C-alpha positions as CSV (number, residue, x, y, z in Angstrom):
1,X,137.7,-7.2,80.0
2,X,134.8,-6.8,77.6
3,X,132.3,-6.5,80.6
4,X,134.5,-3.8,82.2
5,X,134.6,-1.8,78.9
6,X,130.9,-2.1,78.5
7,X,130.3,-0.8,82.0
8,X,132.7,2.0,81.5
9,X,131.1,2.9,78.2
10,X,127.7,2.9,79.8
11,X,128.9,5.3,82.6
12,X,130.5,7.7,80.2
13,X,127.4,7.9,78.0
14,X,125.2,8.5,81.1
15,X,127.5,11.2,82.4
16,X,126.6,13.9,79.9
17,X,122.9,13.2,80.2
18,X,123.0,13.5,84.0
19,X,125.2,16.6,83.8
20,X,122.1,18.4,82.3
21,X,120.4,18.0,85.8
22,X,121.1,20.3,88.7
23,X,120.4,19.5,92.3
24,X,117.0,21.1,92.9
25,X,114.4,20.9,95.8
26,X,111.2,22.0,94.3
27,X,108.7,23.3,96.8
28,X,105.1,22.4,95.9
29,X,102.0,23.7,97.4
30,X,99.1,21.3,97.8
31,X,95.7,22.4,99.1
32,X,94.5,18.9,100.4
33,X,95.9,16.3,102.8
34,X,98.5,13.8,101.8
35,X,95.9,10.9,101.8
36,X,93.9,12.6,99.0
37,X,94.3,11.0,95.6
38,X,96.2,14.2,94.6
39,X,98.7,13.6,97.3
40,X,99.1,9.9,96.6
41,X,99.8,10.7,92.9
42,X,102.2,13.5,93.7
43,X,104.3,11.0,95.8
44,X,104.5,8.8,92.7
45,X,105.3,11.8,90.4
46,X,108.2,12.8,92.8
47,X,109.6,9.3,92.6
48,X,109.4,9.6,88.8
49,X,111.3,12.9,88.7
50,X,114.0,11.6,91.1
51,X,114.4,8.4,89.1
52,X,114.7,10.1,85.7
53,X,117.1,12.8,86.9
54,X,119.5,10.5,88.9
55,X,118.1,11.8,92.2
56,X,118.7,15.4,91.4
57,X,115.1,16.7,90.8
58,X,113.4,16.4,94.2
59,X,109.8,17.5,94.9
60,X,108.9,18.5,98.4
61,X,105.2,18.8,98.8
62,X,103.5,20.9,101.5
63,X,100.0,19.7,102.2
64,X,96.8,21.2,103.6
65,X,97.5,24.6,102.1
66,X,100.3,25.4,104.6
67,X,102.0,27.6,102.0
68,X,98.8,29.6,101.5
69,X,95.4,29.2,100.0
70,X,95.0,28.7,96.2
71,X,95.2,32.4,95.4
72,X,98.1,33.1,97.7
73,X,100.0,30.0,96.5
74,X,99.4,31.0,92.9
75,X,100.9,34.5,93.5
76,X,103.9,32.9,95.4
77,X,104.5,30.7,92.3
78,X,104.3,33.7,89.9
79,X,106.8,35.6,92.0
80,X,109.1,32.5,92.3
81,X,108.7,32.3,96.1
82,X,107.6,28.8,95.7
83,X,108.3,26.6,92.7
84,X,105.1,24.6,92.1
85,X,101.5,24.3,93.0
86,X,98.4,22.2,92.0
87,X,95.1,24.1,92.0
88,X,91.7,24.1,90.5
89,X,91.4,26.3,87.5
90,X,88.7,28.5,89.3
91,X,91.2,30.7,91.3
92,X,93.1,31.4,88.0
93,X,90.2,32.9,86.2
94,X,91.1,36.5,87.5
95,X,94.3,36.2,85.5
96,X,93.2,34.1,82.6
97,X,89.5,34.8,82.1
98,X,89.2,32.2,79.3
99,X,89.6,29.4,82.0
100,X,86.2,30.3,83.3
101,X,84.7,28.1,80.6
102,X,85.6,25.1,82.8
103,X,83.6,26.6,85.7
104,X,80.4,26.7,83.8
105,X,77.7,24.5,85.4
106,X,76.9,21.1,83.8
107,X,79.6,21.6,81.1
108,X,80.7,18.0,81.0
109,X,78.5,14.8,81.2
110,X,81.3,12.4,82.2
111,X,85.1,12.1,82.8
112,X,85.7,10.8,79.3
113,X,84.5,14.1,77.8
114,X,86.6,16.1,80.2
115,X,89.7,14.0,79.4
116,X,89.3,14.4,75.7
117,X,88.9,18.1,75.9
118,X,91.7,18.8,78.4
119,X,94.2,16.4,76.9
120,X,93.5,17.6,73.3
121,X,94.0,20.8,71.4
122,X,91.7,22.8,73.7
123,X,93.8,22.0,76.8
124,X,97.0,22.9,74.8
125,X,95.3,26.3,73.9
126,X,94.5,27.1,77.5
127,X,98.0,26.0,78.7
128,X,99.6,28.4,76.2
129,X,98.0,31.4,78.0
130,X,99.7,30.6,81.3
131,X,103.3,31.7,80.6
132,X,102.1,35.3,80.1
133,X,101.0,35.4,83.8
134,X,104.3,33.8,85.1
135,X,103.2,30.1,85.2
136,X,103.8,26.9,83.2
137,X,101.1,24.3,83.0
138,X,102.6,20.7,83.1
139,X,99.4,18.7,82.9
140,X,95.7,18.7,83.6
141,X,94.8,16.5,86.7
142,X,91.3,16.4,88.2
143,X,89.3,17.3,91.3
144,X,86.4,15.6,89.6
145,X,82.7,16.1,89.7
146,X,81.4,18.3,92.5
147,X,78.4,17.6,94.7
148,X,76.5,19.6,97.3
149,X,76.4,19.2,101.1
150,X,74.5,21.1,103.8
151,X,73.3,20.9,107.4
152,X,69.8,22.2,106.8
153,X,67.8,19.7,104.6
154,X,68.1,17.3,101.8
155,X,68.0,18.9,98.4
156,X,65.5,17.1,96.3
157,X,64.2,19.9,94.1
158,X,65.2,23.3,92.9
159,X,63.4,25.2,95.7
160,X,65.4,23.4,98.4
161,X,68.4,25.6,97.5
162,X,66.5,28.7,98.6
163,X,68.2,30.5,101.5
164,X,71.0,28.0,102.0
165,X,74.3,29.7,102.8
166,X,76.6,27.9,100.4
167,X,80.4,28.2,100.5
168,X,81.7,28.3,97.0
169,X,85.2,28.9,95.5
170,X,86.4,32.5,95.1
171,X,85.2,32.6,91.5
172,X,82.3,34.6,90.1
173,X,80.9,31.8,88.0
174,X,80.5,29.6,91.0
175,X,79.0,32.5,92.9
176,X,76.5,33.3,90.2
177,X,75.7,29.5,89.7
178,X,74.5,29.2,93.3
179,X,72.8,32.6,93.3
180,X,70.8,31.4,90.3
181,X,69.6,28.5,92.2
182,X,68.4,30.8,95.1
183,X,71.3,30.1,97.5
184,X,73.3,32.7,99.4
185,X,76.7,32.0,97.9
186,X,79.7,32.8,100.1
187,X,83.1,32.8,98.5
188,X,85.8,31.4,100.8
189,X,89.3,29.8,100.7
190,X,89.1,26.0,101.0
191,X,91.3,26.0,104.1
192,X,88.5,28.0,105.9
193,X,85.6,25.8,105.1
194,X,85.6,23.3,107.9
195,X,85.6,26.0,110.6
196,X,82.8,27.9,108.7
197,X,80.7,24.8,108.6
198,X,81.3,24.0,112.2
199,X,80.3,27.4,113.4
200,X,77.3,27.6,111.0
201,X,78.9,30.6,109.3
202,X,77.7,28.8,106.2
203,X,75.2,25.9,105.8
204,X,76.8,24.0,103.1
205,X,79.5,23.6,100.5
206,X,80.2,21.8,97.3
207,X,83.1,19.6,96.5
208,X,84.0,16.1,95.0
209,X,83.7,13.1,97.3
210,X,87.5,12.9,98.0
211,X,87.6,16.4,99.4
212,X,84.4,15.8,101.4
213,X,86.0,12.7,102.9
214,X,89.6,13.9,103.4
215,X,88.5,17.2,105.0
216,X,86.1,15.3,107.3
217,X,83.2,17.5,106.3
218,X,80.9,14.6,107.3
219,X,81.5,15.7,110.9
220,X,79.8,19.0,110.3
221,X,77.4,18.2,107.4
222,X,74.4,15.9,107.4
223,X,73.1,16.0,103.8
224,X,74.9,15.0,100.7
225,X,73.1,15.6,97.4
226,X,74.6,14.0,94.1
227,X,74.2,17.2,92.1
228,X,77.3,16.6,89.8
229,X,76.9,20.3,88.9
230,X,80.3,20.9,87.8
231,X,83.6,19.1,86.8
232,X,86.6,20.7,88.3
233,X,89.9,20.2,86.5
234,X,93.2,20.7,88.3
235,X,96.2,22.2,86.8
236,X,99.8,21.3,87.9
237,X,101.8,24.4,87.6
238,X,105.4,25.4,87.9
239,X,106.7,29.0,88.3
240,X,108.0,30.3,85.0
241,X,110.9,31.8,87.0
242,X,111.9,28.2,88.0
243,X,111.1,26.8,84.6
244,X,113.3,29.3,82.8
245,X,116.4,28.2,84.8
246,X,115.8,24.5,83.9
247,X,117.7,22.7,81.1
248,X,115.6,21.1,78.3
249,X,116.3,17.7,79.9
250,X,115.0,18.8,83.2
251,X,111.9,20.4,81.5
252,X,111.3,17.1,79.7
253,X,111.4,15.1,82.9
254,X,109.0,17.5,84.7
255,X,106.6,17.2,81.8
256,X,106.8,13.5,81.4
257,X,106.4,12.8,85.2
258,X,103.5,15.3,85.4
259,X,101.7,13.2,82.8
260,X,102.5,10.0,84.6
261,X,101.1,11.5,87.8
262,X,98.0,12.8,85.9
263,X,97.2,9.3,84.9
264,X,97.8,7.9,88.3
265,X,95.7,10.7,90.0
266,X,92.7,10.3,87.7
267,X,92.8,6.5,88.1
268,X,92.9,6.6,91.9
269,X,90.3,9.3,92.2
270,X,87.9,7.4,89.9
271,X,88.5,3.9,91.4
272,X,88.0,5.2,94.9
273,X,84.8,7.2,94.2
274,X,82.3,4.5,95.0
275,X,84.2,3.4,98.2
276,X,84.5,6.9,99.3
277,X,80.7,7.5,98.9
278,X,80.1,4.3,101.0
279,X,82.4,5.7,103.6
280,X,80.5,9.0,103.7
281,X,77.3,7.1,104.2
282,X,78.8,5.0,107.0
283,X,79.9,8.3,108.7
284,X,76.2,9.2,108.9
285,X,75.7,11.4,105.8
286,X,72.2,11.1,104.3
287,X,72.9,10.7,100.5
288,X,70.2,11.4,97.9
289,X,70.0,11.9,94.1
290,X,67.6,14.3,92.4
291,X,65.0,13.1,89.9
292,X,65.8,13.6,86.2
293,X,62.9,16.1,85.8
294,X,64.1,18.2,88.8
295,X,67.7,18.0,87.5
296,X,66.5,19.4,84.2
297,X,64.9,22.3,86.1
298,X,68.1,23.0,87.9
299,X,70.1,22.8,84.7
300,X,67.7,25.2,83.0
301,X,67.9,27.6,85.9
302,X,71.7,27.8,85.6
303,X,71.7,28.5,81.9
304,X,71.7,32.2,82.7
305,X,75.2,31.8,84.0
306,X,76.4,31.1,80.4
307,X,74.9,34.3,79.3
308,X,76.3,36.3,82.3
309,X,79.9,35.1,81.7
310,X,80.2,34.1,78.1
311,X,81.5,37.5,77.1
312,X,84.2,37.6,79.8
313,X,85.3,34.1,78.9
314,X,85.6,35.0,75.3
315,X,84.2,33.8,72.0
316,X,87.4,31.9,71.1
317,X,87.4,29.8,74.3
318,X,83.7,29.2,74.1
319,X,83.8,28.2,70.5
320,X,86.8,25.9,71.0
321,X,85.4,24.0,74.0
322,X,81.8,23.7,72.7
323,X,83.2,22.7,69.2
324,X,85.3,19.9,70.8
325,X,82.3,18.7,72.9
326,X,80.1,18.7,69.8
327,X,82.7,16.6,67.9
328,X,83.1,14.2,70.9
329,X,79.4,13.8,71.3
330,X,78.9,13.3,67.6
331,X,76.1,15.9,67.3
């Protein structure tokens, strides 16, 4: 009898909590294949939301940008046509110029710096700007450090960038970064890159190892240079229109599971980096580093980008991020 009463009491106490959850099928746009660390972590996040909501909060991911490129998917989320997306911050800069600070070349030295800035007060400050444009930031994930590939020649010095048609994200800071290095920067949606490389519409592109691998750029690119010229955060977003229909319990589960997914995605992305680089070598890519002296020349050449875009980014954002970096670095 006592066991029956205990079970009944447990069921009664769980009922009000589960009553705060509606049956939802949240449509999520993902720009990369399911095999990408992003996709693997999203599967785990979806399991988390289902578990914590008694199976009522379901996430349905659409991979390879089938719901639209980053800019189109962002607009769809703002209008409520889709519920969620995951994207680099770069395509959001047109709506939230302050986010451009994360596109500045050579901003972070390592992942630890990026984590501390994004997961601290600076990350919260940027996330607070998103509701005004119809989006809610659930967590900061990562694309990671970006490197350069091309089909013309290995890049071993600053001058090797001259004349290389380089696909970049549709973002003025990336465009000006590669222009400052002497490249012909061509803005283009990620979904169009493989075809453009295959047809020689562009000579090269820049992306983290996982994107180069999962998109099979090694089939149409010969040279991979470890430039580590930018760290690209990802932001996991939900439409404000969807968010505003959610109960506090539903919102809490979405935030908790987004953070769980963030930790998984970062772990997987970082653990796989060395193996992915080895795979790219085995696929025939010629991989090279640049000497410290040449890297300093490249860094110095891109400093003009800070001057070109600092005003548009805004003093508050610049002061906040660089203040945090100064504190983290202890100087």
